[in-house]
BAKOLDO-984645 format. One line per 3 residues: number of its first residue (from 1); their letters; for each residue x, y, z of C-alpha. Coordinates in nm, 3 decimals. Example, Ala and Ser with C-alpha at 12.3 -4.5 7.8 and 13.67 -1.06 7.14 Angstrom:
% residues 2
1) AS) 1.230 -0.450 0.780  1.367 -0.106 0.714
This chain:
% residues 359
1) MQK) -2.870 -1.939 -1.435  -2.552 -1.967 -1.624  -2.237 -2.023 -1.395
4) IKI) -2.048 -1.737 -1.341  -1.644 -1.797 -1.465  -1.360 -1.615 -1.279
7) LFN) -1.010 -1.647 -1.402  -0.792 -1.582 -1.103  -0.484 -1.392 -1.184
10) AWA) -0.277 -1.632 -0.940  -0.138 -1.934 -0.860  -0.202 -2.267 -0.810
13) DHD) 0.119 -2.430 -0.753  0.111 -2.580 -0.342  0.467 -2.462 -0.313
16) NTN) 0.366 -2.091 -0.393  0.326 -1.899 -0.078  0.229 -1.549 -0.208
19) AQS) -0.063 -1.446 -0.029  -0.225 -1.303 -0.322  -0.244 -1.645 -0.381
22) LNA) -0.315 -1.779 -0.104  -0.593 -1.553 -0.095  -0.751 -1.633 -0.405
25) RDI) -0.716 -1.994 -0.399  -0.904 -1.968 -0.041  -1.193 -1.819 -0.212
28) AVR) -1.228 -2.012 -0.519  -1.255 -2.331 -0.340  -1.565 -2.205 -0.148
31) LDP) -1.729 -2.069 -0.389  -2.043 -2.224 -0.486  -1.974 -2.474 -0.767
34) RRF) -2.359 -2.486 -0.857  -2.311 -2.086 -0.924  -1.939 -2.017 -0.990
37) ESA) -1.631 -2.143 -1.179  -1.248 -2.062 -1.145  -0.949 -2.109 -1.343
40) FFA) -0.576 -2.093 -1.189  -0.216 -2.107 -1.350  0.015 -2.354 -1.215
43) LGE) 0.397 -2.379 -1.315  0.430 -2.741 -1.128  0.194 -2.941 -0.929
46) PKP) -0.091 -2.761 -0.827  -0.235 -2.714 -0.429  -0.439 -3.094 -0.341
49) ELN) -0.791 -2.918 -0.259  -0.784 -2.714 -0.575  -0.678 -3.007 -0.833
52) HKP) -0.958 -3.261 -0.929  -1.233 -3.042 -0.848  -1.461 -3.067 -1.145
55) HIK) -1.564 -2.673 -1.071  -1.216 -2.559 -1.059  -0.949 -2.532 -1.410
58) IIK) -0.605 -2.572 -1.353  -0.395 -2.399 -1.665  -0.043 -2.521 -1.693
61) IPR) 0.196 -2.261 -1.817  0.537 -2.350 -1.945  0.843 -2.200 -1.836
64) RLG) 0.860 -1.978 -2.159  0.630 -1.780 -2.309  0.455 -1.815 -1.995
67) SLV) 0.316 -1.432 -1.997  0.203 -1.475 -2.336  -0.002 -1.769 -2.245
70) MAA) -0.154 -1.595 -1.951  -0.244 -1.288 -2.139  -0.408 -1.520 -2.429
73) QMA) -0.608 -1.633 -2.160  -0.720 -1.341 -2.022  -0.787 -1.183 -2.362
76) WGA) -0.965 -1.426 -2.511  -1.040 -1.690 -2.198  -1.471 -1.712 -2.194
79) YDL) -1.416 -1.567 -1.821  -1.687 -1.296 -1.684  -1.384 -1.189 -1.414
82) IYY) -1.052 -1.141 -1.421  -0.950 -1.147 -1.030  -0.638 -0.949 -1.017
85) PPL) -0.595 -0.696 -1.317  -0.249 -0.821 -1.545  0.104 -0.626 -1.435
88) RRQ) 0.390 -0.531 -1.612  0.480 -0.773 -1.933  0.150 -0.946 -1.883
91) RKL) -0.014 -0.603 -1.881  0.124 -0.535 -2.207  0.044 -0.848 -2.380
94) FNL) -0.322 -0.833 -2.270  -0.350 -0.469 -2.409  -0.188 -0.615 -2.736
97) LKV) -0.459 -0.911 -2.711  -0.755 -0.787 -2.641  -0.936 -0.656 -2.905
100) GGK) -1.171 -0.909 -3.053  -1.145 -1.102 -2.714  -1.482 -1.206 -2.486
103) KKS) -1.553 -0.815 -2.305  -1.486 -0.942 -1.900  -1.454 -0.713 -1.613
106) TVF) -1.102 -0.705 -1.382  -1.130 -0.730 -1.025  -0.868 -0.536 -0.843
109) PIE) -0.871 -0.654 -0.471  -0.670 -0.352 -0.263  -0.489 -0.553 -0.022
112) AIA) -0.240 -0.270 0.115  -0.267 0.093 0.256  -0.258 0.348 0.030
115) QQI) 0.122 0.453 0.150  0.234 0.139 0.043  0.190 0.218 -0.297
118) LAV) 0.309 0.580 -0.277  0.628 0.416 -0.169  0.699 0.192 -0.465
121) DPA) 0.955 0.377 -0.745  0.789 0.594 -0.972  0.724 0.392 -1.293
124) ARQ) 0.545 0.088 -1.079  0.349 0.368 -0.868  0.217 0.489 -1.213
127) EIL) 0.121 0.156 -1.379  -0.021 0.045 -1.023  -0.228 0.386 -1.068
130) QVL) -0.327 0.317 -1.411  -0.474 -0.005 -1.357  -0.669 0.097 -1.014
133) FGS) -0.849 0.329 -1.180  -0.865 0.167 -1.515  -1.028 -0.179 -1.312
136) EAR) -1.370 -0.224 -1.378  -1.388 -0.331 -1.014  -1.187 -0.274 -0.674
139) YAI) -1.263 -0.314 -0.324  -1.081 -0.357 -0.012  -1.031 -0.614 0.227
142) GSN) -1.002 -0.414 0.517  -1.173 -0.066 0.632  -0.810 0.088 0.720
145) IAT) -0.734 0.016 0.370  -1.033 0.159 0.221  -0.988 0.501 0.431
148) TME) -0.628 0.564 0.291  -0.794 0.488 -0.066  -1.037 0.749 -0.002
151) EKF) -0.815 1.006 0.152  -0.523 0.996 -0.046  -0.620 0.889 -0.406
154) GLL) -1.018 1.007 -0.375  -1.172 0.637 -0.406  -1.457 0.530 -0.246
157) MKV) -1.479 0.138 -0.218  -1.629 -0.150 -0.069  -1.479 -0.325 0.247
160) IPL) -1.514 -0.745 0.166  -1.285 -0.823 0.482  -1.022 -1.061 0.421
163) GVD) -1.079 -1.436 0.578  -0.884 -1.684 0.752  -0.969 -2.144 0.781
166) TQA) -1.091 -2.141 1.136  -1.055 -2.487 1.101  -0.715 -2.500 0.953
169) FSF) -0.607 -2.256 1.242  -0.772 -2.360 1.491  -0.675 -2.280 1.870
172) IDR) -0.450 -2.425 2.047  -0.356 -2.481 2.432  -0.015 -2.309 2.537
175) RKH) -0.067 -2.326 2.864  0.214 -2.591 2.962  0.432 -2.349 2.728
178) TLP) 0.732 -2.275 2.985  1.022 -2.013 2.897  1.214 -1.931 2.693
181) AKI) 0.876 -1.757 2.507  0.922 -1.861 2.136  0.830 -1.554 1.964
184) LTL) 0.762 -1.609 1.608  0.806 -1.373 1.260  0.676 -1.504 0.926
187) ATI) 0.804 -1.278 0.598  0.973 -1.212 0.306  1.324 -1.080 0.409
190) QPR) 1.339 -0.759 0.284  1.438 -0.378 0.391  1.036 -0.309 0.360
193) KQT) 0.916 -0.556 0.602  1.194 -0.455 0.835  1.325 -0.796 0.926
196) HLI) 1.592 -0.589 1.115  1.398 -0.448 1.404  1.334 -0.828 1.522
199) LDL) 1.741 -0.797 1.603  1.676 -0.492 1.774  1.423 -0.612 2.008
202) AQH) 1.645 -0.950 2.072  1.909 -0.702 2.213  1.645 -0.613 2.455
205) IQP) 1.507 -0.884 2.573  1.740 -1.200 2.729  1.814 -1.487 2.559
208) ERA) 1.684 -1.720 2.845  1.375 -1.531 2.858  1.263 -1.505 2.468
211) DFH) 1.384 -1.689 2.144  1.319 -1.542 1.777  1.238 -1.690 1.535
214) IFG) 1.220 -1.558 1.155  1.084 -1.734 0.864  1.055 -1.611 0.529
217) NIL) 1.215 -1.646 0.197  1.479 -1.341 0.044  1.315 -1.101 -0.169
220) GDP) 1.539 -0.864 -0.349  1.887 -0.766 -0.288  2.058 -1.072 -0.098
223) AYY) 2.280 -0.844 0.039  2.019 -0.716 0.345  1.984 -1.055 0.446
226) SML) 2.354 -1.094 0.452  2.367 -0.809 0.669  2.089 -0.950 0.934
229) LQR) 2.315 -1.267 0.958  2.630 -1.046 0.981  2.459 -0.881 1.271
232) KAD) 2.351 -1.186 1.388  2.732 -1.311 1.438  2.889 -0.974 1.537
235) QAL) 2.680 -0.917 1.875  2.600 -1.231 1.970  2.228 -1.291 1.957
238) TNV) 2.200 -1.652 1.974  1.816 -1.598 2.072  1.783 -1.519 1.702
241) HFH) 1.745 -1.811 1.424  1.655 -1.757 1.033  1.473 -2.129 0.941
244) GKV) 1.376 -1.967 0.590  1.062 -2.028 0.377  0.795 -2.247 0.493
247) LHG) 0.503 -2.413 0.333  0.143 -2.291 0.367  -0.005 -2.633 0.457
250) DLP) 0.290 -2.652 0.739  0.187 -2.338 0.927  -0.094 -2.469 1.161
253) RLL) 0.110 -2.733 1.293  0.422 -2.503 1.270  0.195 -2.219 1.492
256) QNF) 0.173 -2.488 1.768  0.540 -2.428 1.867  0.541 -2.048 1.934
259) DIF) 0.382 -1.805 2.193  0.363 -1.476 2.051  0.362 -1.293 1.668
262) VLP) 0.564 -1.008 1.571  0.539 -0.840 1.248  0.808 -0.526 1.215
265) SRL) 0.674 -0.411 0.932  0.472 -0.056 0.857  0.377 -0.071 0.550
268) EGV) 0.085 -0.354 0.551  -0.319 -0.400 0.511  -0.424 -0.672 0.712
271) PRI) -0.185 -0.926 0.680  -0.310 -1.286 0.662  -0.070 -1.432 0.901
274) TLE) -0.190 -1.167 1.208  -0.536 -1.369 1.130  -0.402 -1.716 1.130
277) AAA) -0.198 -1.680 1.417  -0.501 -1.516 1.609  -0.691 -1.818 1.517
280) SGM) -0.476 -2.041 1.690  -0.478 -1.842 1.989  -0.153 -1.637 1.950
283) PCV) -0.149 -1.242 2.056  0.030 -1.037 1.788  0.185 -0.722 1.808
286) IFD) 0.218 -0.502 1.548  0.300 -0.107 1.420  -0.022 0.092 1.416
289) DYQ) 0.054 0.283 1.117  -0.232 -0.004 0.882  -0.478 0.002 1.191
292) SPS) -0.527 -0.370 1.088  -0.849 -0.492 1.204  -0.696 -0.795 1.259
295) VVD) -0.540 -0.685 1.619  -0.752 -0.533 1.929  -0.502 -0.322 2.080
298) GIT) -0.497 -0.440 2.460  -0.731 -0.708 2.369  -0.631 -0.964 2.113
301) GFQ) -0.254 -0.849 2.092  -0.061 -0.494 2.063  -0.073 -0.187 1.810
304) VQT) 0.237 0.028 1.864  0.348 0.319 1.758  0.748 0.333 1.843
307) LAQ) 1.009 0.067 1.855  1.030 0.120 2.240  0.652 0.064 2.266
310) MVE) 0.724 -0.334 2.068  0.948 -0.356 2.310  0.727 -0.296 2.604
313) RLE) 0.454 -0.481 2.479  0.652 -0.790 2.400  0.835 -0.802 2.760
316) MLV) 0.504 -0.769 2.942  0.378 -1.093 2.738  0.699 -1.235 2.780
319) ENK) 0.693 -1.193 3.199  0.357 -1.251 3.154  0.199 -1.622 3.096
322) ELR) -0.145 -1.538 3.195  -0.154 -1.179 3.028  -0.056 -1.395 2.683
325) LEM) -0.297 -1.667 2.722  -0.547 -1.470 2.809  -0.509 -1.248 2.458
328) GAN) -0.447 -1.562 2.272  -0.780 -1.670 2.398  -0.902 -1.344 2.320
331) AAM) -0.757 -1.350 1.978  -0.919 -1.708 1.888  -1.259 -1.592 1.999
334) YIK) -1.229 -1.232 1.791  -1.109 -1.356 1.460  -1.436 -1.628 1.405
337) KFD) -1.624 -1.316 1.255  -1.315 -1.352 0.963  -1.403 -1.732 0.925
340) WEV) -1.409 -1.769 0.544  -1.736 -1.986 0.605  -1.910 -1.664 0.674
343) LIK) -1.741 -1.407 0.447  -1.765 -1.600 0.138  -2.130 -1.503 0.076
346) LYE) -2.041 -1.161 0.096  -1.794 -1.274 -0.218  -2.031 -1.461 -0.408
349) GFF) -2.252 -1.130 -0.395  -1.973 -0.896 -0.499  -1.923 -1.097 -0.831
352) EAL) -2.282 -1.179 -0.895  -2.419 -0.809 -0.841  -2.095 -0.705 -1.069
355) VMS) -2.213 -0.971 -1.390  -2.537 -0.850 -1.334  -2.445 -0.451 -1.392
358) RS) -2.216 -0.556 -1.679  -2.505 -0.732 -1.841
């Protein structure tokens, strides 16, 4: 049987922490090398697990004319599937070049609820919807996402869950941890992620009871980050700490130092960090707007509706060590069903069925 060749329109660079690129890498390294070949783009040094593997090709992209090189690979490369369809400039170039190229199917993994698509500016929304309806194949990484896609756009789609590496993100015994409880937030710093709510939480919990640690690079207008720093100083929030970007390879070790994970955003799908935090034995507190399957309310953490509820649940976890240890243990056990080694067969079957149906 001829191998299926997949071009992942994603980055292999070791310092690239984009969630889409991380998801693509996790899939590619686990695909059966006897049946699949994969390719990635890279500007710099690829992540070690992708480099020097005969079934994974790394395409080096120049700093200048990079979009053209990538579009040419997608249009003319000998691939069966393109995972993540081109957008913006890439898409315009791809449409110009694809005439005469090898026919291939685009796979659009839907990783956010429909409301997130509707929340972007009109031009970006129109393009995303064109690509969404124009892709030959699409699937949702969570049933919550599939539900919103049917409700808002009338699209029925298969659900293939997002996975987590439970070997890298393994259970951590936190029984010796003492107060202040260390609360982790990891997300890009931008208004959509609502980082400012972490400062609101810090106002309600005594500094000697909890420390808030925010990791993530600044995205978009830096004025938002400046506002956060100014507010931290004005309100003397000594228990709030900004740390900047963290490489994904350093994350398993980083999680060992924390007790609770909080995500203040309301527009998500299945945040991979909630899977990773849960696998390490950490309860998560999130908003229920996107109904993520990664957090079971009251069992592995909390899904809340309001900031007041988030404060209440967080205080409960801070003050009740036995509760957070119990929820953390529940989370680590529950999340095993999302292990990549369990889910990869679903991805392989999906790709094979897509290629066979086209043939």
